[in-house]
N, C-alpha and C positions, 0 to 999 in steps of 0.2 A: 503494497499499500506507502501511495504521496503521500507525506507529513511535512507539512507547510509552517512553519513559523513565521502569523506576520511583524510582529514587533519582540522581536526575542532580548533586546538590548540591556533591558531593566533587569532582567531578570538574570541575567550574564552578562556583566560587563567585561568579565575575561577573569572572574576570579569562583565560576558557577556554570564549569563545560555542562555540556546536553549529553554527556555519554550515556545517559541512564535513557535516554529517547533517541538517539541518535539511528541505536542499530535496531528498532523496531522497525525501517521501515525505507523505503527512498526520503529521504533523510534534507530541506532546505528549510535552511533558518535567516528571517532578513532580519535587520538589525530594527528599523522601524518604515510603514510602509501607509503611505499615504492615501483619503478616502480612494484616489483616481485613480492608485496601484493596485487595489486591494481584489479586483478580478482579476486582472491576468495573473495575477500574480500566485493565484487561490483556482484558479477553472480547471489547473487534474487534479487537487487534492480530492482523498477521499474522509484523509480528515489534515484539519484544522487547528494549531493553538495560536490563539488571545490572548492578549492582554484588555490593552484598552484599544484597538482597531474595530472600530464599528462591525458588526453585521447583521446588516435591518434586511428586514423586508427586498427591496429594490436589490442586494447585493446575493440574497441566502437565493432569487428567481433564476439569479447567474450563473450559477455554479452545479450542475445536474447532476457530478461526478461525488461530490459531498456527502458525507455518509457519519461525521463524527466532529462537535467542537469539545476540545478541552482549554477553558478560561484557563490563565493563568493567575487565576486569583480568587478569591471565595467570593465577592460579587459581580455579576454576569450581568447587571443590565443592561453590555452590550452590545448584547444577541439579543435578537429579536426571538426568544425560547419558541413563545405558540406559535409562529409560524414556520419553527424546527418542527417544535410537532407534527402539522401539518404534514412536512416531508420526509418524517420517519428521520431527521434529521436527531439523534443523539445529541445534547450538550452535559457535559456534567461539570463542574467547578472542583473548586478547589480547599474544602473547611479549615479550617482551625491549624495552619500552618503555624500561621503570627501572632498567636494570643498571647506570650508574655512578651513576644517586642513590642504590639501596640499597648499592650499593658505598662510597660514596662516608660516609654514615650510619656504617655499621660502623665507620669509620674515625674520625669524631666520636665515636665514642658507646667506640670505645676511647681516644684520644687523653683524652677528660677521666677514664677510669679512669686511665690513667698519673697524671695531670698533675692532676687536680681543680681545673682552671683556673676553674667559677663564683666554688665556695670564699674563691680564692685570693685571687680578684678583688675579693670582697664585703668579706673581709679587710680587702684595700686600701684600699679605698670610706670603713671602721668606722674607720680612721685607722690602726688594727696596727701600718700599716709606716712610717706618718710618727713613729711613740713607738718604735721598735726600735734596738734599742743595735746593730746588723750592721747591714750593705747589704744582706741579702736576709737571709727565714725562709721556712719551709713547715708544713705540718700534717702529711703525710702522705710516704709514702716517694714520692721521684719516679723513673718508671721507665722507662729506653732498649728500644727496642722490635729494633736492631738486634741481630741473633747472637739472636734468643728465634726460639719453633713455634708458627707459624701453624696451627692442626688445623683443616679445613674439611671441617664435612659436607651433601655435598648439591654435586658438582660441577660440573655445567649455568652456566652462560653466566653467572647471578650468584655463585657461585663461584669460577668461574676465575677473572672482575675481580677481586672481593676480594684474590686470592691473588694476581697481578700487582703488584695494589696492595703486600699484606707486601711481594713480594720489593723495589719500591723505597726500605720502608722498612729494608731489609739485614736481613726474615725468610727462617728457612726456613719449606716448607711443605708440611704434608703434608695428605690428600685421603681422604677413604671418599666412595664413593659406589656407586647399585647399579648403575649402566653405566658403563662402564670407556672410553668408544668418546670422540673428539676429543680427546684431551686437549695441553691446551699447550704451549705451546713453551718456556713459562719453565722451569728445574728445581725439582722435585715429587719425591714420594714417595709412593705409594699407604700404608692401611693401611685396616686394617678399625675399625672408629665405635669399640669398646672400646677399641684400639692409641691412636685419635686423641683420647679422653676422659684417658689415659693420660698421653702424651707431648709434648700441649700447653701452651705458658704461655699460649696464646688459642686458646675452639672456638668457631669459628661458627657458624650452625645454614641453611644456603640449600635446602633439598630441602623439598620440597613435604610435604605432608600427607597421609597415605591410612589405610583402618583400620588397617593394621598395625601402619605404626610412632605413632600416638598415645598420648600419655603416654613417648615411648622413652627419653626424659633422667628417668632416676630415681634413687631414691637408690644404686641398684647403679652405675651410669655414674654419675654423680658424687662416689661415693667413692673411685673410679680418681682424678680428678682432680689434680693440685700443690694442693697450701693454695695457691699463689702463684698463683696461674693464675682466667685470669678465663673466666668464657661469656660470649657474648655472640646475640642470637635477633632478626635481624630477616625470619624464615620464617613462621612459622605460631605462637601460645601453643600451639596445644592436641599441640604435639612435647611437651611439659615436662607433669613433675606439678609442677606450680605449689606442691604442699605441702612436697614434697617437696627442691623446689630449696629453701625460704626455711629448712629445718630443717638444710640442706645452708651456709645461709649466717649463720645463728646456733651453726653447730655450728665454725664459720672452716674446711668443707671447702674452699673454696675462696677466694679475694682479694674477690671481685667479679660482676657480673653486670649485665649492659647488656641493655635488653629493649623493643624497639616494637611489640610484639605480647602480645595477651596471650590466654588462654583461652575470656575472653566478653568481650567489646568492644560499649561502651563497658568501659573496668575495674572491675568489680564494686567493693562499696567491701569487703567482706568477703574482698578476696584477701587470703591468707594472706605475700603478696610483699610489701606496703603496707608494712608492720611490720617486715619483714626488714631487715639492716643490709646496707651495703654492696652497692644494687640504686639503680641509674637508670635511669629509664623516658624514652620520649618514642611521643607519639601516634597510633602506626599512621603515622607520616611519611614515613618510608622512601623511600616512591613518590611520595611527593608535590611535589616540584618542580613549577613551571611550565612549563620545560622537557622532564621526564619526562608531566605532562599534555596538553601539547601534543602530543608523540607520540601518544601512545592518544587523545586523539579522532584523527587522520590518521587512524591504523589504525581504528579504528572505524570510520572512514566507510571506507574501500577493504574491512572486512569489509562492511558494508552493501550496497556498490555491487558486491562480487562475487556476493554474494548474489542478487540482483534479474537480475542479466547471466547468472545459471543457472551457476556455475564459482565455488563457498563455498571462501572460503581461512582462512587458520587456525581447521580444524576440527579439535572435541576429539573428536569421537562418532561 
């Protein structure tokens, strides 16, 4: 079978080879594929691997040999899964590969908000500590997490892991989720989404983006937050009305935000959050530790092997 990878660079920029996938068929890997290149590159493939390259209905209609799509991620909104099902094209994803890495970045972002580590390090290097009249100084409030409340929206694997880390910091955990199955064994309390935003000292998003929840973090929801609270998004940028969040930050309606994702990626030059105060960004790196990418590669190989063997796994359609 011919296997075509449409956008393999982020998974393997040179440190995570395709050795487990390449021997499974006639293998071709493209670092990046633009929309106008997709059909030409995938037209002869039975198996296509994609991360962010879109496979919509119009594209899938022109790929008659296609039998299987393996998405190189947990989220699979880049594929028209309903039409793929009509075409008997199986779509699989890679669940649970980045749980620990994403939870880790949530707290890297949160600790930066609490301590402004980079700013204070730069101040020391600039000589401010050397010339300080006291043995220490700080330019912003320093915040202790113990006893504060972590509000988690979306309580799947990553949300539950983030809650576990929060508990290790001595935080209380409240959570909102469409499904309340398989709760963790550490102490927490269920809440509705608006209650999470109203009660939490830190709100962290961990839900998938759907047609129903796109833009759900809007002015009304943000207005419920404590002025001292932080907002963190490592899920999907489209969950947030970015203009509303920028305005809330400018109005001081919350103390700060940390974002690993935005509605358009790479971030658009005119994104209003770029001019908002008290916001920090990372460029969609929560998933990208080497360890997580190695797991993603291994599970992708398992997905392809299982499909070829006639017993597909991690099927999402």
